[in-house]
KEKE-3310 file (N, C-alpha, C; in steps of 0.2 Angstrom, whole numbers, plus 5000, padded with zeros to 4 digits):
npx = (5023:5025:5039:5044:5040:5049:5061:5060:5060:5072:5080:5077:5082:5096:5098:5096:5105:5117:5116:5117:5129:5137:5134:5138:5136:5122:5119:5125:5116:5104:5107:5108:5095:5088:5094:5091:5077:5075:5081:5073:5060:5063:5067:5055:5046:5052:5052:5038:5034:5042:5044:5054:5062:5076:5077:5087:5095:5085:5085:5093:5085:5082:5073:5058:5046:5049:5049:5060:5069:5076:5087:5097:5102:5113:5129:5125:5117:5126:5134:5125:5123:5135:5134:5124:5129:5142:5159:5157:5160:5174:5171:5165:5175:5181:5174:5176:5176:5171:5159:5148:5149:5145:5132:5127:5128:5119:5108:5103:5095:5086:5075:5076:5088:5091:5086:5095:5107:5105:5103:5115:5123:5117:5118:5132:5135:5131:5141:5152:5149:5151:5165:5170:5167:5175:5188:5187:5187:5200:5209:5205:5207:5204:5195:5199:5200:5187:5173:5157:5141:5134:5145:5150:5140:5139:5151:5150:5141:5148:5153:5142:5133:5140:5142:5140:5135:5123:5127:5130:5119:5114:5113:5128:5146:5151:5148:5151:5165:5169:5167:5176:5188:5189:5188:5200:5210:5207:5209:5223:5228:5227:5236:5233:5238:5237:5223:5220:5227:5221:5208:5210:5215:5203:5196:5204:5200:5188:5186:5194:5201:5206:5220:5225:5221:5228:5241:5241:5240:5253:5261:5257:5262:5275:5277:5274:5285:5286:5293:5302:5300:5287:5280:5281:5275:5262:5260:5261:5251:5240:5239:5235:5221:5219:5229:5224:5213:5219:5226:5215:5210:5221:5221:5208:5207:5220:5227:5232:5230:5218:5207:5211:5211:5198:5193:5194:5184:5174:5176:5187:5205:5207:5210:5219:5218:5218:5211:5198:5195:5185:5174:5174:5165:5157:5157:5167:5178:5178:5180:5193:5200:5198:5204:5218:5219:5217:5229:5239:5234:5236:5249:5260:5256:5252:5259:5256:5242:5242:5248:5239:5227:5231:5233:5220:5219:5225:5215:5207:5218:5225:5215:5209:5197:5183:5172:5164:5173:5169:5162:5172:5180:5173:5178:5189:5193:5202:5200:5186:5186:5195:5187:5177:5184:5190:5178:5172:5171:5165:5151:5140:5145:5147:5134:5129:5137:5133:5119:5121:5127:5117:5107:5113:5116:5102:5098:5106:5101:5088:5091:5098:5089:5079:5086:5099:5117:5126:5139)
npy = (4963:4968:4966:4975:4987:4987:4988:5000:5009:5006:5011:5025:5027:5025:5035:5047:5045:5046:5059:5066:5062:5070:5082:5088:5099:5099:5088:5091:5102:5095:5087:5097:5102:5091:5089:5102:5102:5090:5094:5105:5100:5090:5100:5108:5099:5095:5108:5110:5098:5094:5097:5100:5112:5124:5138:5147:5153:5161:5175:5176:5175:5185:5189:5187:5183:5175:5160:5152:5156:5148:5144:5153:5152:5154:5157:5161:5172:5181:5183:5190:5201:5208:5210:5220:5230:5230:5228:5232:5230:5222:5209:5203:5201:5189:5182:5180:5192:5190:5182:5189:5201:5198:5195:5207:5214:5206:5209:5221:5218:5209:5209:5201:5197:5184:5176:5180:5176:5162:5159:5162:5152:5140:5141:5142:5129:5121:5123:5119:5105:5101:5104:5096:5083:5083:5083:5071:5063:5066:5062:5050:5032:5021:5028:5037:5035:5030:5036:5034:5042:5037:5034:5046:5052:5043:5046:5059:5059:5057:5069:5078:5073:5074:5073:5086:5092:5100:5114:5117:5120:5131:5148:5150:5151:5140:5133:5142:5143:5130:5129:5139:5134:5120:5123:5130:5121:5112:5119:5121:5108:5108:5117:5130:5142:5156:5159:5149:5154:5166:5162:5155:5165:5173:5164:5163:5175:5172:5161:5156:5144:5144:5146:5133:5127:5134:5131:5117:5118:5124:5114:5104:5109:5108:5095:5092:5097:5110:5126:5136:5150:5151:5144:5153:5164:5160:5158:5171:5178:5171:5173:5186:5189:5186:5195:5207:5208:5208:5220:5229:5226:5231:5244:5247:5242:5243:5231:5218:5205:5204:5196:5184:5187:5190:5177:5173:5179:5171:5160:5152:5148:5150:5141:5125:5111:5099:5102:5101:5089:5080:5085:5081:5074:5059:5060:5069:5061:5051:5058:5063:5051:5047:5057:5055:5042:5045:5053:5043:5034:5042:5044:5038:5040:5054:5065:5078:5078:5070:5079:5089:5084:5081:5094:5099:5094:5103:5112:5109:5107:5119:5128:5124:5118:5108:5114:5117:5110:5098:5105:5113:5102:5098:5102:5094:5086:5075:5065:5062:5057:5047:5038:5035:5029:5018:5011:5009:4997:4989:4984:4981:4986:4999:5004:5002:5012:5023:5024:5026:5038:5046:5045:5051:5064:5068:5068:5079:5089:5091:5093:5105:5114:5115:5123:5120:5119:5111:5102)
npz = (4671:4684:4685:4674:4679:4690:4684:4678:4689:4694:4684:4685:4698:4695:4686:4694:4704:4696:4692:4704:4707:4699:4704:4716:4725:4725:4732:4744:4748:4749:4760:4770:4770:4775:4787:4794:4794:4801:4814:4817:4819:4829:4839:4840:4845:4857:4864:4866:4872:4882:4898:4906:4905:4904:4912:4914:4902:4897:4895:4884:4873:4861:4853:4857:4851:4840:4832:4831:4840:4850:4843:4845:4858:4872:4867:4854:4856:4860:4848:4841:4849:4847:4833:4833:4842:4842:4849:4863:4876:4885:4887:4876:4867:4866:4856:4839:4825:4811:4809:4816:4809:4797:4800:4803:4791:4783:4790:4786:4776:4780:4793:4805:4816:4821:4811:4801:4806:4805:4792:4786:4793:4788:4774:4774:4779:4768:4759:4768:4769:4756:4753:4763:4758:4747:4753:4759:4747:4743:4753:4759:4759:4746:4739:4730:4716:4711:4716:4723:4725:4736:4744:4747:4755:4766:4772:4775:4785:4797:4800:4799:4808:4820:4838:4844:4833:4832:4833:4821:4814:4821:4828:4827:4825:4819:4807:4797:4799:4797:4783:4778:4783:4778:4764:4762:4765:4755:4743:4745:4743:4729:4725:4724:4731:4735:4736:4745:4756:4758:4762:4774:4781:4783:4790:4802:4808:4811:4820:4836:4835:4822:4820:4822:4811:4801:4805:4802:4788:4785:4789:4781:4769:4771:4771:4758:4752:4748:4742:4753:4753:4748:4758:4769:4763:4763:4776:4781:4774:4778:4792:4793:4795:4809:4814:4810:4818:4831:4830:4830:4843:4851:4848:4853:4866:4871:4872:4863:4865:4870:4867:4873:4886:4889:4889:4902:4908:4903:4911:4907:4907:4920:4929:4933:4923:4930:4941:4938:4933:4937:4931:4918:4905:4898:4884:4882:4886:4877:4865:4868:4867:4854:4847:4851:4845:4832:4830:4831:4821:4808:4808:4800:4787:4786:4795:4798:4800:4811:4821:4820:4825:4838:4843:4847:4859:4867:4870:4882:4890:4891:4893:4905:4908:4901:4894:4880:4872:4864:4854:4848:4842:4831:4820:4818:4807:4802:4812:4810:4797:4798:4806:4797:4786:4792:4795:4783:4775:4784:4786:4795:4808:4804:4802:4814:4821:4814:4818:4832:4832:4826:4836:4847:4842:4840:4853:4858:4850:4856:4869:4868:4863:4873:4881:4887:4888:4876:4879)
capx = (5022:5029:5046:5045:5040:5055:5066:5059:5062:5080:5083:5076:5086:5102:5098:5096:5112:5122:5115:5120:5137:5140:5132:5140:5133:5115:5119:5126:5110:5099:5109:5107:5088:5085:5096:5088:5070:5075:5082:5068:5055:5065:5067:5048:5043:5055:5050:5031:5032:5046:5043:5061:5066:5081:5075:5093:5096:5079:5087:5096:5080:5082:5066:5053:5040:5052:5048:5067:5073:5080:5094:5101:5104:5120:5134:5122:5115:5132:5136:5120:5124:5141:5132:5120:5132:5150:5163:5156:5164:5179:5168:5163:5181:5182:5170:5179:5172:5168:5152:5144:5149:5140:5125:5125:5127:5113:5102:5101:5090:5082:5075:5077:5095:5092:5086:5101:5112:5103:5104:5123:5125:5114:5122:5139:5135:5131:5148:5156:5148:5154:5172:5172:5167:5181:5193:5186:5190:5207:5213:5202:5209:5199:5190:5202:5199:5180:5169:5150:5137:5133:5151:5151:5134:5141:5157:5147:5137:5152:5154:5136:5130:5144:5138:5139:5133:5118:5129:5131:5113:5111:5117:5135:5151:5154:5147:5156:5172:5171:5167:5182:5194:5189:5190:5207:5214:5206:5213:5230:5230:5226:5241:5230:5241:5235:5216:5220:5229:5215:5202:5212:5215:5197:5195:5207:5196:5181:5186:5200:5205:5209:5227:5226:5221:5234:5247:5240:5242:5260:5264:5256:5266:5282:5277:5274:5292:5285:5298:5301:5297:5280:5277:5281:5270:5255:5259:5260:5244:5235:5238:5232:5215:5220:5233:5220:5209:5223:5227:5209:5210:5226:5218:5202:5208:5227:5229:5231:5228:5212:5202:5213:5209:5191:5192:5194:5177:5170:5178:5193:5211:5207:5213:5222:5213:5217:5206:5191:5194:5178:5168:5174:5159:5159:5158:5174:5183:5178:5184:5201:5203:5197:5209:5224:5219:5218:5236:5242:5232:5238:5256:5264:5254:5252:5261:5253:5236:5243:5249:5233:5223:5233:5232:5214:5219:5227:5210:5205:5224:5226:5209:5208:5190:5180:5167:5165:5177:5166:5160:5178:5182:5169:5183:5195:5191:5206:5197:5180:5188:5198:5181:5174:5189:5191:5172:5169:5170:5162:5144:5136:5148:5146:5127:5128:5140:5128:5113:5123:5128:5111:5104:5117:5114:5095:5098:5109:5097:5083:5095:5100:5082:5076:5090:5105:5123:5129:5146)
capy = (4970:4970:4966:4980:4993:4987:4990:5008:5012:5005:5016:5031:5028:5026:5042:5051:5044:5048:5066:5068:5061:5075:5088:5087:5104:5098:5083:5095:5105:5090:5085:5102:5103:5086:5091:5108:5100:5086:5097:5109:5095:5088:5105:5110:5094:5096:5114:5110:5092:5092:5102:5101:5118:5128:5145:5152:5157:5164:5182:5175:5175:5192:5190:5182:5180:5171:5153:5149:5159:5144:5143:5158:5151:5155:5161:5164:5179:5186:5185:5195:5207:5211:5213:5226:5235:5230:5226:5238:5228:5217:5203:5200:5201:5182:5180:5183:5196:5189:5180:5195:5206:5195:5195:5214:5215:5203:5212:5227:5216:5205:5212:5197:5195:5177:5173:5182:5171:5155:5159:5162:5146:5135:5142:5140:5122:5118:5123:5115:5098:5100:5103:5090:5077:5084:5081:5064:5060:5067:5059:5043:5027:5017:5033:5042:5033:5030:5038:5034:5046:5034:5034:5053:5052:5039:5049:5066:5058:5057:5076:5082:5071:5074:5074:5093:5095:5105:5120:5118:5123:5136:5154:5149:5152:5133:5131:5147:5142:5124:5130:5142:5129:5115:5126:5132:5115:5108:5123:5120:5102:5109:5121:5137:5144:5162:5158:5145:5158:5171:5159:5154:5172:5175:5159:5165:5180:5169:5157:5156:5138:5145:5145:5126:5125:5138:5127:5111:5120:5125:5107:5100:5112:5106:5088:5092:5100:5116:5130:5139:5156:5150:5143:5159:5168:5157:5159:5178:5180:5167:5176:5193:5190:5187:5201:5213:5208:5210:5227:5232:5226:5235:5251:5248:5240:5243:5224:5214:5198:5205:5190:5179:5190:5189:5170:5172:5180:5165:5154:5148:5150:5152:5136:5120:5106:5094:5103:5100:5082:5077:5088:5078:5070:5053:5062:5072:5056:5048:5063:5063:5044:5047:5062:5052:5037:5049:5055:5037:5032:5045:5046:5035:5043:5061:5067:5084:5076:5068:5085:5093:5080:5082:5101:5100:5092:5109:5116:5108:5108:5126:5132:5122:5115:5105:5118:5119:5105:5094:5110:5114:5097:5097:5104:5089:5081:5069:5060:5059:5053:5040:5034:5032:5025:5012:5007:5009:4990:4985:4986:4981:4991:5006:5005:5003:5018:5028:5024:5029:5045:5049:5045:5056:5070:5070:5070:5085:5094:5092:5096:5112:5117:5117:5128:5118:5119:5104:5102)
capz = (4672:4690:4683:4670:4684:4694:4679:4677:4695:4694:4679:4688:4703:4693:4684:4700:4707:4692:4692:4711:4707:4696:4707:4724:4728:4726:4737:4751:4749:4752:4767:4775:4771:4779:4794:4797:4795:4807:4820:4819:4821:4836:4844:4841:4849:4864:4867:4867:4875:4887:4904:4910:4902:4908:4912:4914:4896:4894:4893:4878:4868:4859:4849:4860:4846:4835:4834:4830:4845:4853:4840:4847:4865:4874:4863:4849:4858:4860:4841:4839:4852:4843:4827:4835:4847:4842:4855:4868:4882:4883:4888:4870:4862:4865:4850:4834:4822:4804:4809:4818:4804:4791:4802:4803:4784:4781:4794:4782:4771:4784:4800:4811:4817:4822:4804:4797:4808:4803:4784:4786:4795:4784:4768:4775:4780:4762:4757:4772:4767:4749:4753:4767:4753:4743:4757:4759:4741:4743:4758:4761:4755:4742:4736:4725:4709:4709:4722:4722:4729:4743:4748:4750:4760:4772:4775:4778:4791:4803:4801:4800:4814:4826:4844:4845:4827:4833:4833:4814:4812:4825:4827:4829:4819:4817:4800:4793:4801:4794:4776:4776:4784:4773:4757:4762:4765:4749:4738:4746:4740:4722:4724:4724:4738:4737:4738:4751:4762:4760:4765:4781:4785:4785:4796:4808:4811:4813:4826:4839:4833:4815:4821:4822:4804:4798:4807:4798:4781:4785:4790:4774:4764:4772:4769:4751:4751:4744:4743:4760:4752:4747:4765:4772:4760:4765:4783:4782:4772:4782:4798:4792:4799:4816:4816:4810:4824:4836:4830:4833:4850:4853:4848:4857:4873:4873:4873:4857:4867:4874:4866:4878:4893:4889:4891:4910:4910:4901:4915:4904:4908:4927:4934:4930:4921:4935:4946:4935:4929:4939:4926:4912:4903:4894:4878:4882:4887:4870:4860:4869:4865:4847:4845:4851:4841:4826:4829:4829:4814:4803:4809:4795:4781:4786:4801:4799:4802:4818:4825:4820:4830:4845:4845:4850:4866:4871:4872:4889:4894:4892:4896:4912:4908:4895:4891:4873:4869:4859:4849:4844:4839:4825:4814:4818:4801:4802:4816:4807:4791:4801:4808:4791:4782:4796:4795:4776:4773:4790:4785:4802:4813:4802:4803:4822:4823:4812:4822:4838:4831:4825:4843:4852:4839:4842:4860:4859:4848:4860:4875:4866:4861:4879:4885:4890:4884:4874:4881)
cpx = (5025:5036:5048:5045:5047:5061:5066:5062:5069:5083:5082:5081:5094:5103:5099:5103:5118:5122:5118:5127:5140:5138:5132:5137:5126:5115:5120:5120:5105:5101:5107:5099:5085:5087:5092:5081:5070:5076:5077:5062:5056:5064:5059:5045:5046:5052:5043:5029:5036:5045:5049:5065:5071:5079:5081:5095:5090:5081:5091:5091:5078:5076:5061:5048:5043:5052:5055:5072:5078:5087:5099:5103:5111:5124:5130:5119:5121:5135:5131:5121:5130:5139:5128:5124:5139:5153:5162:5159:5169:5177:5167:5169:5183:5179:5173:5174:5168:5161:5147:5144:5145:5133:5123:5124:5120:5107:5099:5095:5085:5081:5077:5085:5096:5091:5092:5106:5111:5105:5111:5125:5123:5117:5129:5140:5135:5138:5153:5156:5152:5161:5174:5172:5173:5187:5193:5189:5197:5211:5211:5204:5203:5194:5192:5200:5191:5176:5161:5147:5136:5139:5152:5146:5136:5147:5154:5144:5142:5154:5148:5133:5135:5140:5136:5137:5127:5120:5130:5125:5110:5115:5123:5139:5153:5154:5151:5163:5174:5171:5174:5188:5194:5191:5197:5211:5213:5210:5221:5232:5230:5232:5239:5232:5238:5227:5216:5222:5224:5210:5204:5213:5209:5194:5198:5204:5189:5181:5193:5204:5207:5216:5229:5226:5226:5240:5247:5243:5249:5264:5263:5260:5273:5282:5277:5281:5291:5291:5297:5298:5289:5276:5276:5276:5263:5254:5258:5253:5239:5234:5236:5226:5215:5224:5229:5215:5213:5225:5221:5209:5215:5224:5212:5203:5215:5230:5227:5229:5222:5207:5204:5211:5202:5189:5191:5187:5172:5172:5183:5199:5212:5210:5216:5216:5212:5213:5199:5190:5187:5173:5169:5168:5162:5160:5165:5179:5183:5181:5191:5204:5203:5203:5216:5225:5220:5225:5240:5241:5235:5246:5261:5262:5254:5253:5257:5246:5236:5244:5243:5228:5225:5233:5225:5214:5222:5221:5208:5212:5225:5221:5207:5201:5188:5175:5168:5169:5174:5164:5166:5181:5178:5174:5189:5193:5196:5203:5191:5181:5191:5192:5178:5178:5190:5184:5169:5167:5167:5155:5140:5138:5147:5139:5126:5131:5135:5122:5115:5124:5122:5107:5107:5115:5107:5094:5101:5105:5091:5086:5096:5094:5079:5080:5096:5111:5125:5136:5150)
cpy = (4972:4971:4973:4987:4993:4990:4998:5011:5011:5010:5023:5032:5029:5033:5047:5051:5047:5056:5069:5067:5066:5082:5088:5093:5103:5093:5086:5099:5101:5088:5090:5103:5098:5087:5096:5106:5095:5089:5102:5105:5093:5094:5108:5105:5094:5102:5113:5103:5091:5098:5104:5106:5121:5135:5150:5156:5160:5172:5182:5176:5183:5194:5185:5179:5176:5164:5149:5152:5155:5142:5148:5158:5152:5159:5164:5171:5184:5188:5191:5201:5211:5214:5219:5231:5235:5228:5231:5236:5223:5210:5199:5199:5193:5179:5184:5187:5195:5187:5186:5200:5204:5196:5203:5216:5213:5206:5218:5225:5212:5207:5208:5195:5187:5174:5174:5177:5164:5154:5158:5155:5140:5135:5140:5132:5118:5117:5119:5107:5097:5100:5098:5084:5078:5082:5074:5060:5061:5063:5052:5038:5023:5022:5037:5041:5033:5031:5038:5039:5043:5034:5041:5054:5049:5043:5056:5065:5059:5065:5079:5079:5070:5076:5081:5096:5100:5112:5122:5121:5128:5143:5154:5150:5145:5132:5135:5145:5135:5125:5134:5138:5124:5117:5127:5126:5112:5112:5122:5114:5103:5115:5128:5141:5151:5162:5154:5150:5164:5168:5157:5160:5174:5170:5160:5171:5178:5165:5156:5150:5139:5144:5138:5124:5128:5133:5121:5113:5121:5118:5103:5103:5109:5098:5087:5095:5106:5121:5134:5146:5156:5148:5149:5164:5166:5159:5166:5180:5177:5170:5183:5194:5191:5193:5207:5214:5210:5217:5231:5232:5230:5242:5252:5247:5240:5236:5220:5207:5199:5199:5184:5181:5189:5182:5169:5174:5175:5159:5150:5151:5152:5147:5130:5114:5100:5095:5102:5094:5079:5080:5085:5073:5064:5055:5065:5067:5052:5052:5063:5056:5044:5051:5058:5046:5040:5050:5049:5034:5035:5046:5044:5038:5051:5064:5074:5083:5074:5074:5089:5090:5081:5089:5102:5098:5098:5113:5115:5109:5115:5130:5130:5119:5112:5108:5119:5114:5101:5099:5111:5109:5095:5098:5099:5084:5075:5063:5057:5055:5047:5035:5031:5027:5018:5007:5006:5002:4986:4987:4987:4986:4998:5008:5006:5010:5024:5029:5028:5036:5049:5050:5051:5063:5072:5072:5077:5091:5096:5095:5104:5116:5119:5121:5126:5118:5112:5105:5097)
cpz = (4678:4688:4679:4675:4688:4690:4678:4683:4696:4690:4682:4693:4701:4690:4689:4703:4703:4692:4699:4711:4704:4698:4714:4728:4730:4732:4744:4753:4752:4759:4772:4776:4775:4786:4797:4798:4801:4814:4822:4822:4828:4841:4845:4846:4856:4868:4870:4871:4881:4892:4907:4906:4907:4907:4912:4908:4893:4892:4887:4872:4866:4855:4851:4856:4840:4836:4834:4835:4849:4850:4842:4855:4866:4870:4857:4850:4858:4853:4839:4842:4849:4837:4828:4838:4846:4848:4860:4875:4880:4884:4881:4865:4861:4859:4844:4829:4815:4805:4811:4813:4798:4794:4802:4796:4781:4784:4791:4778:4775:4791:4806:4811:4818:4815:4800:4799:4805:4796:4783:4787:4790:4777:4768:4776:4773:4759:4761:4770:4760:4749:4758:4763:4749:4747:4758:4753:4741:4747:4761:4757:4752:4738:4731:4718:4707:4716:4720:4727:4736:4747:4751:4756:4766:4775:4778:4784:4798:4805:4803:4806:4820:4832:4845:4838:4827:4832:4825:4811:4816:4824:4830:4823:4816:4810:4795:4793:4797:4786:4774:4777:4779:4766:4757:4761:4758:4743:4739:4743:4732:4720:4722:4730:4740:4739:4744:4757:4763:4764:4773:4785:4787:4791:4802:4812:4812:4819:4829:4837:4826:4815:4820:4814:4800:4799:4803:4791:4780:4785:4784:4769:4765:4770:4761:4748:4746:4746:4750:4759:4751:4754:4769:4770:4763:4772:4785:4780:4776:4789:4799:4796:4806:4818:4815:4816:4830:4836:4832:4840:4854:4854:4853:4865:4876:4875:4867:4858:4871:4873:4871:4885:4894:4891:4898:4912:4908:4905:4912:4907:4916:4931:4930:4928:4926:4940:4944:4931:4931:4934:4919:4910:4899:4887:4877:4882:4880:4865:4861:4866:4857:4844:4845:4846:4834:4824:4827:4822:4808:4803:4803:4788:4781:4793:4803:4802:4810:4823:4826:4825:4837:4847:4848:4857:4871:4873:4879:4893:4896:4895:4903:4913:4902:4892:4884:4869:4863:4853:4845:4840:4833:4819:4813:4813:4800:4806:4813:4801:4793:4802:4802:4787:4786:4795:4788:4774:4778:4790:4792:4807:4811:4803:4810:4824:4820:4816:4829:4838:4830:4832:4847:4849:4841:4849:4861:4856:4853:4867:4874:4866:4868:4884:4888:4885:4882:4874:4877)
residu = (MET:HIS:GLU:THR:ASN:GLN:GLN:LYS:LEU:LEU:LYS:ILE:ARG:ARG:THR:ILE:ASN:GLN:TYR:LEU:GLN:HIS:HIS:LEU:GLY:LEU:LEU:ALA:LEU:ILE:CYS:VAL:ILE:VAL:THR:VAL:ILE:SER:SER:THR:VAL:LEU:SER:TYR:GLY:ALA:ILE:HIS:LYS:ILE:THR:LEU:ASN:ASN:GLU:ILE:PRO:SER:HIS:HIS:TYR:LEU:GLU:PRO:ASN:ASN:PRO:LEU:LYS:TYR:THR:ALA:ASN:TRP:ASP:GLY:SER:ASP:TYR:ILE:HIS:ILE:ALA:ASN:ASN:GLY:TYR:ASP:THR:GLY:PHE:TYR:THR:GLY:PHE:PHE:PRO:VAL:TYR:PRO:MET:LEU:ILE:LYS:ILE:VAL:ASN:TYR:LEU:ILE:PRO:SER:ALA:ILE:LEU:CYS:GLY:LEU:LEU:ILE:SER:TRP:ALA:SER:LEU:ILE:GLY:ALA:ILE:TYR:PHE:TYR:ALA:LYS:LEU:VAL:LYS:GLU:PHE:CYS:LYS:GLY:LEU:LYS:GLN:LYS:THR:GLN:ASN:SER:ASP:TYR:LEU:LYS:ALA:VAL:VAL:TYR:PHE:LEU:LEU:PHE:PRO:SER:GLY:VAL:TYR:LEU:VAL:SER:VAL:TYR:THR:GLU:SER:LEU:PHE:ALA:LEU:LEU:SER:PHE:ALA:ALA:ILE:TYR:TYR:LEU:THR:LYS:LYS:LYS:TYR:LEU:LEU:SER:ALA:ILE:LEU:ILE:SER:ILE:ALA:CYS:ALA:THR:HIS:VAL:THR:GLY:VAL:PHE:VAL:LEU:LEU:LEU:MET:LEU:LEU:MET:LEU:LEU:GLU:GLN:LYS:VAL:LYS:LEU:THR:LYS:ILE:ILE:GLN:VAL:GLY:VAL:ILE:GLY:SER:LEU:GLY:LEU:LEU:GLY:TYR:MET:ALA:TYR:LEU:TRP:LYS:SER:TYR:ASN:ASN:PRO:LEU:GLN:PHE:LEU:ALA:ALA:GLN:LYS:GLN:HIS:HIS:TRP:LEU:GLU:THR:SER:LEU:TRP:ASN:ASN:LEU:SER:LEU:MET:SER:LEU:LEU:ASP:ALA:VAL:LEU:ILE:ILE:LEU:LEU:ILE:THR:SER:ALA:ILE:TYR:TRP:TRP:LYS:ARG:ARG:LYS:SER:PHE:SER:VAL:TYR:SER:LEU:LEU:PHE:LEU:LEU:ILE:PRO:LEU:MET:GLY:GLY:GLN:PHE:GLY:GLY:PHE:PRO:ARG:TYR:THR:ILE:ILE:ALA:PHE:PRO:MET:THR:ILE:MET:MET:TYR:GLU:TYR:LEU:GLN:ASN:LYS:GLU:SER:LEU:ARG:LEU:ALA:THR:GLY:LEU:LEU:LEU:SER:ALA:VAL:TRP:ALA:TYR:SER:VAL:ILE:PHE:PHE:ALA:VAL:GLY:TYR:VAL:VAL:THR)
# end
């Protein structure tokens, strides 16, 4: 009887696995639900049990009675301010417009701007995971012919539990930007150039590092030896989002590069990185090593991925500091795919890495919930 029950359970497990194998979107939904619940539980526990709260960002809590108000810490409140008031001062122009525009639109239906931002982020994260898994299948060795659901899940961990992955489930633009970028790259590999260009155009109006993804796509087209006219078309259409935002800034502030000028008010572009090296955290150092390793790792297979990985090093080099560096590198997918590809057949080491990522992610969620910036 015991053996029969085991067989039934095995059959049910196989049925579920086969169903999920053909419904990648459902797998992405499950991942997001588990992540959101986990981060909420951790945050709730931290807010009510940890007394070492940071009072500095308390003015960021725009909805004091909202139990999820902590998700709008720091930049989250700035996106909500733009959604409510537009770019009323040059300070806010460093935050690109697509995400706050969506918050404003959804806000007509849902009164809480924080909840609007969260719903956009969570829905976008489902799509980002879906297209990330597609990119894993496209570019990861050993997965093209036959990919099991468990392989997708193991690969997604390196993106979803990135040390600064808390921003993917907060009122931040990261999830939306990841969705647009991953989808644009995926459709580029399927030769749907117009759709890909439109998606990256929107991404370039969503996040300042959208230009990195656009450059990656152009390099990929060069690697594929696509006609020069097609590459130019993708480049022109793909840059329309950024150019449109620059046109708005030119009209409103007489400076199409006002979003760069605003960075100085955010303490970027003010000094040389060498003056701030002492502020480099252990996480910053690890990410720099991983990005350089990624560039070396991909060089023989895809030079475009190598260049793309190195582009993220420009963020601290040009910005003069490391603030936000881990958050920006969430989109450095060649690095995370490299980590999974290298560890996929090393069971013990992969498990240890997964546990380490989970621990750092949990720490970051708690740290962010009590009011600190996860750099």
